[in-house]
N, C-alpha and C positions, 0 to 999 in steps of 0.2 A: 681268733679269726676276725675279731671286730675291726682290727686295723686293715685287714684285707677287704672287708665289706665297705669300709669308708673309702678305701682307695678306688674301688670299682663303682662307688655310688653314682658319680656323674655320668658313667657310661652304661649303667644298668638299663636305662630307658631305651637304649639302642639295640637291645638284644632281639626284639621282635624285628626291627629293621634289618639286622644282619642275617637273620634266618630267612627272611623273604627275598633277600638279594640273590639267593642261589636256587630259588624255585622257579618253575616255568611261568612265563608272563601270561596273564589272563586278559589283559587289556588289548584293545584293537586300535589301530592308527586311524581314528576317525578324523576327518571325513574321507581320507583316502580309502580306507577299508570300512565298508558298511555291512552290518549283519543283514541277513535275509529276514524280512518281516514275516510274521505269521499270516496265514491266509485271512484270518479274522481280525486283522489289525484295524483299529479305528483311527483314521486320518482325516484330512480335510474334506469338507462336504462339497458336493456338486448338485446342481439342479439339472435334471435330465429332460430330454425331449423324446418324442415319439420318432420312429424312423422317418415319418413324413415331415419332420421339422417342427411340429406343433409342441408347445410346452405342456409338460405333464402337470405342473402345479395349477391347482384350481382356486388357490387363495382361501382355503377353508380354515386356516390358522390352527389346525390341530397340532402341528409340530410346535408352534409357539405355546400352546396351552399345556402340552405335556412336558416341556423342557424344564427340568428341575433348577437350572441356573438362570432362567429367564433371559437367555441370551439371544433369542430369535424374535424378530419383529416382522410381522406379515400384515399386509393390507390387501384385500381383494377388490376387484372392480369388475363390472359387467363386461362381457365380451362384446366388441363391436359386431353388429350383425353382418356387416359387409366384409369384415376382415377379422375373423375370430383368432384369438391367440392360442386358446386351448380348446379341446373338444367339449368342455362343459359350458355352463352358463356364465361362469366367472373365471378369472385368472389372477395370478399373483401379481398385482400391480407394483407393490413394494415388498422386497424381501431382503432382510439384513440379518447377518449373524455376527455377534460380537465374539470373535475368537479368543479374546482375552478373558472372557467369562466362561466359555464353553468347557465342559468337562469330558467331552467326547464319549458320552455314555451310549449314544446310538438310539435313544428312545424316540427321537424325531423320525428315524427311519422306520421304526415299527408302527408309529402312529399314522404315517402318511398313507392315505387310501389309494393313491394313484402311483405310488413308487416314484414320486418326483424327486425326492431328496435321498441321496445315498452317500456313503462315505468311501473314501479312497485310501491309498497307502501313503500319501504325502503328509508329513508332519513338520518339516523344517520350515517354519513360518516366522522367524524372528523379525521384529520390526523396531525401528528407532523412534517412531511416532505412534502414540496411542490411536490416533485416527486411522492409521493404516491397518490396525487390527480389526476394524469393522468391515466385513466383506459384504458388498452390496449385490444386488441381482446381476448387474453387469459382470461382476467377477465370478459369481457362482454358476450362472447359466452357461451351458455348453452352446457352441455354435450349431447352426442347423445340420451340419454334417457330423456333429458329435465331438468336435475338437474342444477340449476343455480350456478355460481361461484361467489366468493367474495374474493378479495385479502387481505382484512383487517382481523386481528385476531378477534376471537369471544370475545365480551364483553357483560356486562349486558344491554348495550344500543342497541345492534344489534340483531334483530330478522330475521334470515335468511329466515324464512317462508314468510316474506313479499316480498321476491324476487319472490315468486310463485304466487303473486296476481297481476293481470293485472288491469289497471285503466279502469273504465267504460267509461271514457271520450273518449278514442280512439274508442270505439264501436259506440259512438254517432256521431263521425265524419265520420263514414263509411256511405254508402248509406242506411243502415238499420236505421240510425237516422232520416230519412225522413218518413213522415207519410205513403207514398205510399209503403214503404218497411218494415213496422213494423212487427216484428215476423219472418223475413227472415234472416237466418245466412249469413252474407256477408263477414266475415273474414275467410281466409283459416286456416285449422287446423295447430297446431304446436306441437312439441314434448313436450313443457313445459306445455301447457294449454289444448291440445286436441282441440275440436271444440269450437269456440268462440260463446258464447250465443248472441242472437240478442239484439239490443239496447233496453233500457227500453222505455215503451210507452211515447211519448212526448205530450206536450200540443200544439195542432195545432194552429199555427198562420196563418195569411192571406197568407204568402208566402208558408208555408207547405201545406195549403189547395190547393193552385194553383199548387204546384208540384204534389200532389196526383191526381188532376184532369187531368193534362197533361199526367201523366204516365198511367192512367187508361182510358183516353178518355172520362171521365164523365164531364159534365158541368151542373152546377146548375143554372136554370133559376129563376130569381126573380118572386115571386108570384104577379099576377096582382091585383091591388087594385080594390076592388068591388065598383061599381058605386052606 
């Protein structure tokens, strides 16, 4: 049979190809067909405002300090007494995110004390110039009515409506993600989203059960074994 193997030798590598030709296709016709993103998807960042139009960012630079990729640059400035930009003493005068270095981990969202920076579902952000990958405050900050901005031109790949979707992951990292606070709205309202819905019900683990008991003062005593 050595002659038969030598005859099929050049075609042996196509055996896998021929088998796959008759199997159902698993690919999608992107960008015509797009998959539904998970609720906790990490996409492009936005800087939020309060419902009255004031900026939430206070220029504390905690997001820049916690960023593992060092892609965030923030500089704060004192609020003008006659025309304050944010409710605090300071506001984010300079805010830049280098999307070319960002790993979309979401640690900046957790570190922010005022919930100023959040993540959306938009991730199609291809650029032809490296300078276009640096998003400034003008690009990140929403309008006073909550309308998000996007510096890149509209293309079939970009769905601006995805900038209006917040990730459910950030709600789960709030106190409402703990069993003791399920159903309680823990995030402050914003001009872009209004009130943030409470976190989805979680599956209680041992730690979550302990947190709930500590918060409510309840303690479950083990049942005594019957003699």
